[in-house]
C-alpha positions as CSV (number, residue, x, y, z in Angstrom):
1,M,-5.8,-23.4,-4.1
2,A,-2.9,-24.7,-2.0
3,N,-1.0,-22.1,0.1
4,Y,-3.6,-19.5,-0.6
5,E,-2.7,-17.7,2.6
6,I,0.9,-17.3,1.6
7,R,0.0,-16.2,-1.9
8,A,-2.4,-13.6,-0.6
9,Y,0.2,-12.4,2.0
10,A,2.7,-11.9,-0.7
11,K,0.2,-10.1,-2.9
12,N,-0.8,-7.8,-0.1
13,K,2.8,-6.9,0.5
14,G,3.4,-6.3,-3.2
15,V,5.9,-9.2,-3.4
16,C,6.0,-11.4,-6.5
17,L,6.8,-15.1,-6.6
18,W,9.9,-14.5,-8.6
19,Q,11.2,-12.3,-5.8
20,I,10.6,-15.0,-3.3
21,A,12.4,-17.5,-5.5
22,N,15.4,-15.2,-5.9
23,A,15.6,-14.7,-2.1
24,L,15.5,-18.5,-1.6
25,N,18.0,-19.1,-4.4
26,V,15.6,-21.3,-6.4
27,S,13.9,-20.9,-9.7
28,E,10.4,-19.4,-10.0
29,A,9.3,-22.8,-11.4
30,T,10.5,-24.4,-8.1
31,I,8.4,-22.0,-6.0
32,T,5.4,-22.7,-8.2
33,R,5.8,-26.4,-7.8
34,L,6.4,-26.0,-4.1
35,F,3.1,-24.1,-3.7
36,R,1.1,-26.8,-5.4
37,N,0.7,-28.7,-2.1
38,E,0.1,-27.3,1.3
39,L,3.4,-26.5,3.0
40,P,4.3,-27.5,6.6
41,E,3.8,-24.6,9.0
42,S,7.5,-24.2,9.6
43,K,8.2,-23.8,5.8
44,A,5.2,-21.4,5.5
45,A,6.6,-19.3,8.3
46,E,10.0,-19.2,6.7
47,I,8.5,-18.0,3.4
48,K,6.4,-15.3,5.2
49,S,9.6,-14.0,6.8
50,V,11.2,-13.8,3.4
51,I,8.2,-11.9,2.1
52,D,8.5,-9.5,5.1
53,R,12.2,-9.0,4.4
54,I,11.6,-8.3,0.7
55,A,8.8,-5.8,1.5
56,A,10.9,-4.1,4.1
57,D,13.9,-3.7,1.8
58,R,11.7,-1.9,-0.8
59,A,10.3,0.5,1.8
């Protein structure tokens, strides 16, 4: 599965894909399509920082 590391990271932090999509101002469908292919490291790092921010806001 493409971007398994990011998906697992989000799951471990309790963050859903729709929450990532909202934070990036895109639709959930866009995130799903984006995750179909491996992301460049810079984009993956950006998404991980969004995941961290969402998780921190809930704590």
